[in-house]
C-alpha angles and dihedrals in degrees: 000000000000092000090051092049089053089051090054090049090055092045095056095037087061088055095051092111095052090046090054090050090052091048091054091047090053096046096048089055098075114211113182114182093240096053104072094179092059092046089051091049089056092049090052092049091053091047090053092045092052091044090059087060094048097261114133110221131175134201114229118199116234109195112258095351106072130244130331118213117236130187125173121187124183125342113010096220126059123013127074140327116208107205133195144125139252101207129087135196092239120104120233110275096039088111089071089059098037107028122191109266140153119219124173093340096314122113118207135187141103110305094002092126100025093070128311090091089063091048089052090055091050092051092051094048094048089048089054089051092051092050093049093244089119127041122202110178091199130059122277129204127190114199121179114185124213097215113038093123091059099044104281092257095149097041101035099099092045095050094045089049091053091048094051090058092056134066098227142009128223111194115206095203115136117289120253128249111317092015093294127168115235112240096171136021131190119250114246129220138178128194128185115204118198122198125197117189136156123284121225139159107280093216108031102042113355091157089070091060129085108209116225087189094059091047091049089052091052090049092051091056090045091052092047090056091059094067121103107198096178089062092042099254114138126187112186128177103218118166124032132179130179142145134018105202127048093221099050129086100240113256097186134041136166130196130185119209122197118201133182129191144170099223139039089235090062090051090055091049094051095047092047090049095050092047091049092064114124119195119246088219106056091203091069117083118211127199124185122206131179135032141188109350098185122017115227118276097234118189118249131187089257094051092045089052088057089051094049091052092048091049091051092050091047089054089055088051089055104256137090123244111203119194118230141179114229136192099225122086131226139175085277086076088063097048092045092050088051087061099255114132106250134191115189137191098046093139124107124291122263138106145233101072109185090006133102088244091064112146144155133213107241094206089062094062097078092036093056091045090054091049093050091046091050090050091052093050092043091055092054 
């Protein structure tokens, strides 16, 4: 197996230039989550690019969010799902401020790390399959969602359905610090609390008012007290809105609360706690909406076996593959919670996801492609 892994390393190293061209083509096609037409344009470009290599790809509409990209190769049950997303957090026009460029082996540009580098790896590996340079005895699916950065609401059922038809999922999201694979992710939740009080003149008769703003403030402190940082549970009030006139007791207020957790039990505790809130001013009505968006990606023996194999293959390729637990969620949370063994963070190394310093290490593109190819052949 070691000799074969070295062959794969040489194969993808020879394709470094074409991989870099693909990366540039992906980055210069901006694809913000909230612009479905641009996301769909990117999906169509990838479908055309793969078609040129003999890989049949289809664009699948996801209501309100643009097209997902779907490829199925070989048997449609069993085998591996390669999972990623097309959308980025960057608004259209960011490319003018942060153009794609490569300097001293580092590629920069909006979405280059999260996660167009991982998409580049997928394109190269599928191309190798189509050319016969790579043999996966089992079926392979590539599914790229259009809305991962905004919760995958439109693509969730499709991606879970694809996962349930496969034996394992490799998520091509960016690697963690030091190039690590992600063996666990926190679950993510979002609650919106709405407060309805009684308006009154703030100067003439404030006592006749019931301030939605004051009740929202009490709720924010109450929510903050539910967090348990030693166990990794965060509860963070994030976006607040209240009042329209400076001389009126606020009648309406809204507060968003983000929470993250390592276990489903913690999610149940936080939601029960938030819903148990009772206003100090009985004249203010409180409604709570929302819940856990992505369950935690908790490690299982099957998922850890995937990680151990990937780490061993990486060692053969000449680099280490640490395993880390991370706070951010991904679509891997959804496939793991559906019971499909999932290994995340197999995309190239870099840093600065969602930041203007976002970058990717070019040398890691062929190396990650070789690792993914070796994993596909190893699973056969």
